[in-house]
Structure formats: C-alpha cells, structure tokens
N, C-alpha and C positions, 0 to 999 in steps of 0.2 A: 418816709413820707406817707401821710394818711390818705385814704381814698377820698375823703372830703376835700382835701387840698387839690388833688388832681381834678375832681369834679368841678370845683369852682374855677379852675384854670381853663377847663375844657368847655364849660357851659356857654360862655359868650361866643366862642368860635362856632359851637353848634347852632346857637341862635342866629349867627351871621349867615351860615349856610342855609338855614331854614327860611330866613327872610329872603335870601336870593332866589329860592325856588318859587316865591310868590310873584316875582317880577314878570315872568313870562305869561302866566295866566291873566294878570291884570291887563297887560298890553293886548293879548289876544282877545280878551273880552271886549276891549275898547274897539278893536278893529271889527269884531263881529256885529257891532251896533252901527256901523257906517255903511254907506252905499258900496256896491261892488266888492263885498267882503271876501268872496272866494278868491278873486284875483289878488286882492291886497294881502290876504293871508299867505298865498302861495309866494308872492314877491317877497314878503317879509321873511318867510322861511329861508329863502335863498340868501337874502341879505344877512340874516343872522348866521347862517351856516358858513358863508364866505368870511365874514368878519371874525368868527371864532377860529376858523382855520388860519387866518393871517396872524391872529394873536397867539396861536398855540406855542410858539417858542418862549413866550414870557409868562405863561400860565403858572409855571412852577417857580417863578421868581420869589413867591411867598416862602417856599421851602429853602431856597438858596439864601435869601436874606435872613431867615430865622436861624439857619445853621452857621452862617459865616460872619455876620455883622456882630463883632464883639468889642470893638473899640473905634476910635475916631478914624484911624487909618483904613480899617476894613470897611467902615461906613462910607468913606469917600470913594473907595475903590468900587464898591458895589453900586454906589450911586452913579458913578461915571459909566459903569457897565450897563446900568438900567437906561440911562439917557441914550447911549449908543444904540441899544436895541429899539428904543422908542422911535428914534429918528429913522432907523432902517425900516421898521415895520410901517411907519407912517408913509414912507416913500413907496413901499409895496402897495399899500392901500390906495394911495393916490394914482399909481400906475393902473391898477385894476379899475378904479372908478372913472378916470378921466381920459384914458387912452383906448386905442383899438384892442388892447388886451382884454377889455371887458367883453367885447363881442366874441373873441376867441374862446373865452372861458364860459360865459353864460349862454350864448346861443350856439356855440360850437360844441364844447365838451359836455355841457350839461343839457344841451338840446332843449332849452327853455322855450316855451311857446312865445311868440312875439308880443302877445297882449300882456304877458307877465313880465317879460324881459324889459319892456319899456319903463316899468316901475321899479325894477331892481336897481337900475343905474342911479336915479336920484337918491334912493335909499343908501347905496354904497358911498355916494358923495358926502352925505350927511355923516356917515360913520367913519370918515377918513381918520379922525384923531382918536378913535376908539382904542386901538392898541396902545397908544402912548399913555392915555389916561389909566388904562388897566395896569400897564407896566409900573407906572409911578406909584399907584396906590398899593399894589401888591408888595413892592419893595418896602414901602413905609410900614405896611401892616406886619411884614416879617420882623422889622425892627421892634415894633410894639410887642409882638409875641415873645421875642427873645428876652426882652426886659420885663416880661410879666404883665404887660398892660393889655390883656386880651379883651377887657370890657370896651376899650376904645375901638377895637375892631368891630364889635357888635354894633356899637353906636354909629360907626361909619356906614355899615350896611343899612341901618335904619334910615340914615340920612339919604342914602342912595334910593331906597325903596320909596321914601316920601317924595323925593324929587322926580323920579321916573314915573311913579304912579300918579302923582299930582299933575305932572305935565300931560300924561296920557288922558286922564279924565278931563282936565281943563280944555285941552285942544279938541277932544271929542265933542264936548258940549258947545264950545264957542267958536272954533276956528273955521270949520267947514273944509279943512285940509283933507287930502286923500289919506287912507289908513296907513300906508307904508311910510309916508312922510311923518305922520304923527308917531309911529312906532320908532323910527330912527331917531327923531328928535327927543323922544322920551328916554330912550336908552342912553343917548349922549348926555342928556341932562343928569341922569342918575349917576353915571360913572364920573362925570366932571365934578358933581357935588361931592361925591365920596373922595375923589382925589384931593379936592380943596380941604375937606375936613381932615383927611389924613395928614396933609401938610401942616395944618395948625396943631393937630393932636400930638404930633411927634416932637414938637419943639421943646416941651419940658424935658423929654428924654435926651434930646441933644444937649441941653444945658447941663443935665445931671451926669450923663454917662459918656457923651461924645464931644465934649468941649476940647479946646486945644490943650488944656492942662490935665485932661482926664488920664487915668492910668492906662498903660498899654497892656493888652491881654497877654497872658502867658502863652508860650508855645511859639512856633515859627510864624513870622508875619505872613499874612495872605498876599499872594502875588496875582497879577493879572492872568498869567498862564494857568495857575491853579484854579482860579475862579472860572475861567473859560471851560476847562475840562471837567470841573465839578458840575457846571450847569448844563453843558451840552447833552449828556445822557437824559437829563430831566426834560429838556426841550424836545428831544426825540420821543420820549415817553408820552408827552402830551399829544404829539402828532399821531402816534400809534393809537392812542385812545380814541381820537376822532375818526380813525378809519373803521372802527368796529360798527358804527352806526350805519354808514352806507352799505356795509356787508349784510347787515340784518335786513335793511330795507330792500335790497336787491333780492334776497331770499324770499321775503314775505310776498313780493310781487309775483313770484313764480311758483308759489305753493297754493294749497286749497284756500278758497275764499280770499283772493288777493285784495280786492277792494275793501272788504270788511276788515281784514287784518291790518292793512295799511292805515285805515281810519282809527282802529283801536290802539295801534302801537304807540302813537304820541302820548295817549293818556296813560297807558301802562308805563311808558318810560318816565313820565312825570311823577307817577306814584313811586316808582323805584328811586327816582332822584330824591324825593322827600324822605323815603325810608332810609336812604343812605346818608342823609345829612349828618347823622351822628358819627358815622365812619369817616366822612370826608373832613371832619374837624379834627380827627385824631392824629394825623402825621405830624403836624406842627407842635402838638402837645408833647408827643414823644421826643421830637427833636429838641425842643426847648428844655424839657424837664430832665432829659438824659444827661444834661450837662452837670446836674447836681449829683451828690453822692448817694449811693444805695437806693436808686430809683428803679432798677430793672424789675424786681419782683412786684413792687406796687403798680407799675405801669402795665405789666403783664396781667396782673389780677384785674385791674380796671378794664383792660381791653377784653378779657374773657367775659367779665360781667356785662360789659356793654353789648357784646355779641348776644348774650342770653336775653337781655332786655329788648333789643331791637327785634329779635325773633319772636318774643312774646307779644310785642306791640303789633308786629306784622300779622301774627295769627289772630289777634283781636280784631284787626281791621278786616281780614279776609273772611273770618267765620262768624261775623256779626253783621247786622244791617248797615254798618258804617260804609262798607265798600259799595253797596247798592245806593246808599244816599249820595255818596260822592259821584258815582258814575251817572246816575239818572237825574239827580236834582242839581248838584253843583255844576256838573259838566253838561247836563241836558242831552245825553246821548240817545240815539235811537235804540229801539228794543233789540234789533239784531246785533248791532255793533256793541251795545252795552252788555249784552249777554256774553258775547265773545270775550270782551274785556274782563268781565267778572269771573268767567270760568278759567281764564288763563292765569289769574293771580296766584293760584295755589302752587303753580310751578316755580314761582319766584319767592316762595316762603323763606328759604334759607339764604337767598342772595344778599340781603343786608348784612347778615352775620359773616358771610364770606368776605364781603367788602371791608368789614371791620378788621378781620385778621390781616388782610392785605395792607390796610392802612397802618396797622401796628408794625408790621414787618418793614414796610417802606420807611417809616419813621426811624426805626432802629438802624437801617442801612444808611439813610441819608445822614443821620447823626455821626456815623462812622465814616462818612465821605465815600461810601461804596455805591455811588450813583449809577455806575455802569451796570451793576447787578439789578437795580430797579428797572433800567431800560431793557435788559434781557428778560426780566420777568414779564414786562408788558408785551414784549415780542412773542413770548411763549403764549401769553393770554390771547393775543391776536391770531396766532397760528392755530391754536386749539379751536377758537371760534370759527375760523375758516373751514377747518376739517369737519367739524360737527355739522355746520350749515351745508357743506357739500354733500355729506352723507344724507342729511335730511332731504335735500333736493333730489338725490338719486332714488331714495326710498319713498319719496312722496309723502313724508310725514306732515301732520298738521302744522300750519304756519307758526302761530305764537308759541305752542309747546316746543317746537324746534328751536326757536329763538331762545327760549328759557333754558333748554338743555345745553345749547351752545355757550351761553353766558355763564351758567353755573359750572360747567366743565372747565371753561377757560379760567374762571376764578380759582377753582380748585388746583388746576395745573400751576398757576402763578404762585399760589400759596405754598405748594410743595417745593417749587424751586427756591422761592425767597426764604422759606424756612431752612432748607438745606444750606443755602449760602450764608444765612445769618449765623447758623450754628458753627460754620467753619471759622468765622471771624470773631465769635465770642470767646472769652477766656474759657479754658478747659473746665474751670470750676463753676461755670455758669451755664448749665444746660437750658435749652430754649423752653422746654415744656415741663420738665421735672422740677420739683422744689429744689432750691439752692440750699446746699448743706451749710449750716452755720457752725464754725469751729469754736 
C-alpha cells in the first residue's frame, strides 16, 4: 500500500476533526456578543460538560462500527446495539434535565451559583436528544469508514458546522434569545443535520454491501455478547478521558496565578485539540486499512511521518508570530493571560506527536479486538496524570507547565504500555518498531 493511498483515506477524517474544532469557537463568539455573556458562557460550559459526560459511552461507537460491521448481519446487530444505547442515554439526559436529579448534580455536586444554574436547566432540556443523534451518526460514520467512504464523513461534518454555525449566527442576529438557549439549539441543529446526512449517505453502501443477498463476511459471525464486551472497554476509556480535564482544572485553581491560569487553559486546550486533529483521525484509518494485506509497515511509516509533520507544524506555530496572532487578535486575550498562554505552549511542543503514536497503537489493538488493553492504557494515562499533578501541587510548581508535564508524562506512559502489549499480540516476525524482514 502506497503512502498516498493512506493519505487520501486519512485526509477526509482529518478534515472532519478539524472542522469539529471550529464549532466551539463559533458558538462561544456568538455568546460573547450577547447580553449577560459571562453568565451564559458559564452556563453553556456546564451544559456542554454534562452532555459530553452523558454521551461518553457511545463516543467510541465510531471505532466499534469501523471494526465490526462487515456484512448485513453485523450491521443489523450493531445498529440494534446503537439504538439501545441511544434510548438509554436519552433517558439519562431526560432524568438529569427534567427531574430533581438536576439540582442534586448542578447545585449540589457542582456547587453552581444560582444565577448560573437557572440557565443550565433549559440548556440541558434542549440537549436531551444530543446523545442519540451522536450515537446514530457515529455508528453510520464507522460503516462509511469501513467501506472506504471517508469523504462522506468529512462532508457530514461540513453539514454539521454549517447547520450549527448558521443557526448560532442567525439566532444571535435576529432572535433575541439568551446565549445558552442559542448555544444548545445550535449544537442540536448541527448534530441533527449530520445524523440526517449520514442516514442518506450510507444508503448506497447498504445497497452495495449490506443488502439481504450480500455475501457473508468470513470468520465467526458477530454475537451480541462479543459486541458488548468489545465496546465496553472503549466506553470506559471515553469516560476516563473525560476525567483528566477536571483534574487539571482542580490543580490550576490551587497553583500560582490561579485566575490567569484558569482563563488561559481553555485556549491552550483548544490549540491542543486543533494540533491533535491529525492524530484523532488516525485510529479508524488503522482499523479499516489493517483489514487489507501487507499494511502494517505502510501504516507504521505513515504514523511516524505524521508525528514528525505535526511536531514541525507545532514548532512553526509556537516559534513564529502565528501564536501571538491567534492569542491576541483571534482570541482577543488580555496581555497578562495572553502572555501566560503564549509562554506555556512550548511545554506542549511534543504532545501532538505523542497523541499520534497513541492513536496508531490504539488502532492496531482495536483492529485485533484487544479493547481491554486500550482501556488499561487510558487508566495508566489517568493515573500518571494524577500523580504528576499531585507532585506539582505539593512542590508548588507553576500551573500550566505542571499541566503540560502531567499530560506529556501520561501520554508517554500510555505509549509504553500500549507498545508493550501490541508487541505481545503481533506475530513474532512483525516487530513493532524495527523493519520487518522480507524473506
């Protein structure tokens, strides 16, 4: 397999992730131009955080669908599994939004100020069907990726961004609605449009590969039990990933310059998200293309080259006026917070490359149905994050450098474990890093 073939397979998925990173800034910028923007941004932050937490069990349905949907029987089984998750998570979202559970979580556990909490509830009510829409479109996107239609995934994200961004801008200009209502409505418009697009875009694949008279995939037929135990570790992994952010925020609030660090962290995180878009698109590429013959070395080479490229681009961003332009012009940050943000980026120079190696190894393991190892790797990542942050708190290290050190060390720990486990399950004649001998 040629590198250009992998590149063209990966590129639409990368574009999809890159487009998704633009949705948040558009909605935040809309809220910032409305009355009571501080309260509305705070409320929207909680709405978004709770909604993402509720949807966490189905975030990795993309990988599950990509790996397991191979014929009509497996398609129908994973579809039923997706619908079951969608119904269950919609029920959870409704309980949180419409019952006293809301007060227990938002005003009790989160200790949200009353002036903010009163706007969180309507936002959560609008987002009740968020998880269902996400589950459905990720299931269908996995089918598209498995059968090589990655461009349709990118077009679907473009539809989502157009719907959410267009709704946000239109409602900001003409509705007079509160910011959190506009934000929730915009996000729901986006995911609903993308889910509808995916439903239409997958139909030709259903007719071609998943019809009643379509060939049955080789190997043992997929069972509901096997599907459940395949996906469960991936669902747990998503939940563990979400726990890292509160840990970082907790630490920043208790280290030097807490207010400035907490203000700078969302921008740093957004930059890191954009820098990792290339890596986030990689697991499904590895999962799908590993089904073909003689792809291990080409995929490894592509992943290593991608790590070098993202490191070079990160260096270009940090060491040129690009970072200052984004921080002070695009984000319009104050001098103090902007300087803290700019000075901290150097500590994240290698983080996108580490994320690339993690994505490559996760793809290899998921393709071989070793999803428990992926879950253990993320648990190690979270454990190392907690240890380094705790050391930073005790030693009173600077806030953002401590966060960077924790996240980099955690990524390295996960890479070491995933690499060790992957080598264990690879054939003896296929070393993970050394060139494969050709007889």
